[in-house]
N, C-alpha and C positions, 0 to 999 in steps of 0.2 A: 599573431600569437593568440591562442585561445584564452578567453578571459575566465572560464570556469573549469575547475578540475573536480571530478567526483571520485572520492576515495571509496572503494567499492569491494565487496565480497559477494560472489554470486549466491543466489538463493537466500538473501537477507532483505531487510527493509530498504537497502540501497537500490534494489531493483525498481521500487516505486519512483525514485528520483530519476533514475536513468530513463524509465518509461516516459516521465513527464518531459524531460529534456528532448527525447525523441519526438513526442507529440508536438512540441514547440519548434522543432527543427533548429534548436539552439546549438551553436558550436561548443563543444566541450571536449575535455581530455578525460579519459577513463584511467584511473590509477588503481589497478587491481592489487589488493593486499592479500597475503597468505597468513592467516592467523596461526597455522601450524608451524610457521617459521618465525613466529614472534613479531611479525611486521606491524601488528596493531598495538604492540606494547612498547615500541621505541619511544624515546623522549620526544622525538620530532612529532610523532603521531599523537602522543599524549597532550602536546600543546594544542593540537587541533581539536581533540575530543578528550575531555577529562576522564571519561570512563573507558578509554582505549577501545572504542567501538567504531562501527561504521553504520550509516554513511556519514561522510563529512563532505560538504561542498565548499571548496575554496573559491571565494569570489574576489574581485579586485579590492573590496573593502575589508575582507577578513573571512574567517572560516565560520561556517554554520553547521550545527549538528541538530538532530531530530528530523526524521524524514518528513513528517507532516508539515513542520515549519518550513522546510526547504520547498516542498511542493506549493504551499500557499504563497510563499515569497516569489517563486519563479512564475507562478500563474498570474500574479497581479498585473493588471494592464493588458491581459490577453483575453480571448474569448473563453478560456477555460475557467475564468473567475469573473462572475458578474460584477457590475459596477459597485463601488464602495457605497454603503448606505442603502442599497436596494434590498428588498425582501428576498430576492433570489440569492444575494450574497449571504444573507442569514441562513437560508436553506442549505447552501453549500457548507457553511460552518457546521450546521446541525448534523449533516450526514457524515462529514469528516470525523467529528468528535464522537458521533454514535458508533461509527466503525471501530475507532480506536478504543473507546471505553466499554462498549457492549459486546463486541465480537472478537477482537484480536486476541485478548488474553485468554478467553475461553477456547478459541481454536488452538492456541499454543498448548494449553493444558490438555486438551483432548489428544492432540498429536503426541505429546509426551507420555500420556497414560498408555496409549496404544503401543508405543515403542518399548515399554518396559518388558523385560524378560518374563516376569510373572504379572501380567496385566490383570488388574482387578475389575471384573465386569461391573460390579456395583459402582465403582468410582467412575468408570467410563459412562455408565448410564446416567449418573448424576450430572456430569458435565454436559451430556447431550440434552438432558432436560433443561438445563440452564440456557443452552444455545437455541432451543426451540422458539422462544419468544422473540429475540431479536431477528432471527431468520424469518419468522412469520411476519414481522413488521416490515422487513424489506420486501418480502413477497407481496404484501398488500400495497406498499408504496409503488411498486413497479407495475401494478395492474393497469393495463392499457397505456403504458408509457414505454418509450424506448430508453430514456435516460432519467436519472433521478430529479434533476432540476431543469426546468425550461424545456426547450426543444433540442438542445445540443449536448454533446459530451462536455463535462466539466471536471474539475479536480475532485469533486465529490464522487464521480464515477470511477476515477482512477483509484482513489483510496478504497471505497466500498467494493469496487469491481475486483481489485486485487484480493480482497478478503473473501469475496464470494467464489473466486477461482479456487482459493485454498479450501473453502468449505466444500466445493464440488469434488475436489480431489480426495477429500476425507469422506466422500459419499454421503453428504448430509442434505442434498437438495433433491432427493428422489421424488418427494411429494410436493415440490415447489416449482411448478412449470414456468412461472414468470422469472424466477431467479435463474433457472437453467437457461432460458432463452437469453437472458441478460448476459450470463457468463459467455455464451456463444458469441454474442456481439462484441464483448470485451476482447475475447481471444482472437477474433478475426481482425482486430485493428493492427495495421502494419507496424505501428510504433510499439505496441505491446510485444509483437513477435521479435522485433529488433532488440528490445530491452532484455530478452531472454536468450540472446544469441549464444551466450556461453554459460 
């Protein structure tokens, strides 16, 4: 019997967790929910996630929500997360939190502004200006490097990589060659492709 169940909606933050599970080769069951049918609003799912959202990872010890917490939890004790107390572990935390605090919200705002029927060019430009600095920071950090921390792929690359894939789809990396090359490496990973299977 599979010990882990991922409650999942495609094209959400749940994809990060699915990607990590695929990177690890961990056995898991995928429980796809359909929000349009109210499947995230049931009493059962609300007990798993108080905000009636995804992802939720059901473990033998209980349920976890928040995708970054799940990824850090799952990566512990594997090559995807450097040893506890090491400088490299601190760098992974740094880039994970950087991605969530400096990039993710702004990318969501930009995508939302662009989807509006009466898109406001000034609002779009303002968000793009705010995104320029964190994107430039990642461009600089990736200079001469394949991955963000150490010599191998880590959970920092999974989180920041997913966000840079999104930024690339929003056509924000045109003048950032290091970031574009990094996105190509991320997208070529078999586990990434498997996580996007549906």
